[in-house]
N, C-alpha and C positions, 0 to 999 in steps of 0.2 A: 507611214502609209497614208496617202491622200484619201480623204473621205469622198465617197461617191454619193451622188444625189439619188434619193429614192424618188424616181419620177412616178407620179400618179396620173391616171387618166382623169378626164372630167367626171366620168361616172364614179370613179373611186373617191374623188373629192366630195361629190354630192353625198355618197354613202357615209363618209367621215363626218360631214356636216350634219346629216340626219342623226347620227349617233351622238354628236355633240348636243344637238337640240333636245334629244330624248334624255340625255344625262342630267341636265339641269346644273351642270358644273360651270364655274367660270372658265373662260378660254385657257388661261394659264394652267389651271389644274388639269383640264381635259387634255391639253396638248402634252403636258408632262407624262400623263398616264399612257397616252397613245404613242409617245416617242416622236412627236411632230413638233417642228419649230413653230412657236406662236407667231413669229414674224412671217412665216410662209402661210400659216393657216388663216390668219386674220384677213389679209387682202382677198383670199379665195372666198372666204365666208361672206365678206361684204359685197362681192360681185355675184354671189350665188342667187338664184331665184328664190331660195328659201329665206333669204335675208330681207326680201321686199316687205315693206310695211313695218320693219323693226327699226328703221332709221329714226334718230331723234330729229325733231323738227327744229330747223335753225331759227333762232330769234334774232331779229335786227335790234341791236342795242339802242339805236337811235329811236326806233319806233316803240320801245318798251315804255308803256304808259306810266308805270309806277315802280319806284325803287324802294327797297327796305332801308336804304341808307338815308340818314338825315344830315343836312349840313349844319354845322355848328359855328356860330360867330363868336368872336372874342367877347366874353362877358365883362362887365365892369367889375372892378376889384373892391372887396370890402376892406377898408383900412384896418390893420391890426388883427385880422382874422388868421388863425393858424391851425384850426382843427380840420379833420377830414370828415366828409359827409359820405355815407354809403347808403344808397337806395336800392332795394331789391323789389322787383315787380315779378312775381311768380318765380319760376326756376330759371328762366332764360335771360331775363334782363337785370343787369347789375350796373349801376352807375356809381362810380367812386370819384369824388372830386375834393380838392382841397378847399378849405374855408375861404380861399381868395376868390372863389367864384360866387357871383351874386346869387342869392336865393331864388330870384325870379328865373334865372337861367336854368337852375337845377329843376325847378318846377316845370318849366317849359320842356326840358328834355324828358322828364318823367311822363308828362302828358303825351308827348309825341311817341314815346316808346310804347305806351299802352294802346295807341291807335293803330 
């Protein structure tokens, strides 16, 4: 048997969106509970007057003044070194390098990671 679409009026969509906002649930969970396709709900929600002001501001990547990524140049190699160096700065920054990397490069990476 073919599935028939459950057509909603604009007022019914706005009521559904109001219930969604009051629920505090993610769209996928709310839609599953309500028996609504998330792929139908999401565009309606984004076009709704209730969505105004909730849009993420677009960022222009070229205009982004600062990046958290650091460029790394090929460091000079220490002859005969074969050990591994592990540097931890707090819980978030871990630098692991083979002994072939110059000590100055490791120090520079660690200093940049702290800033």
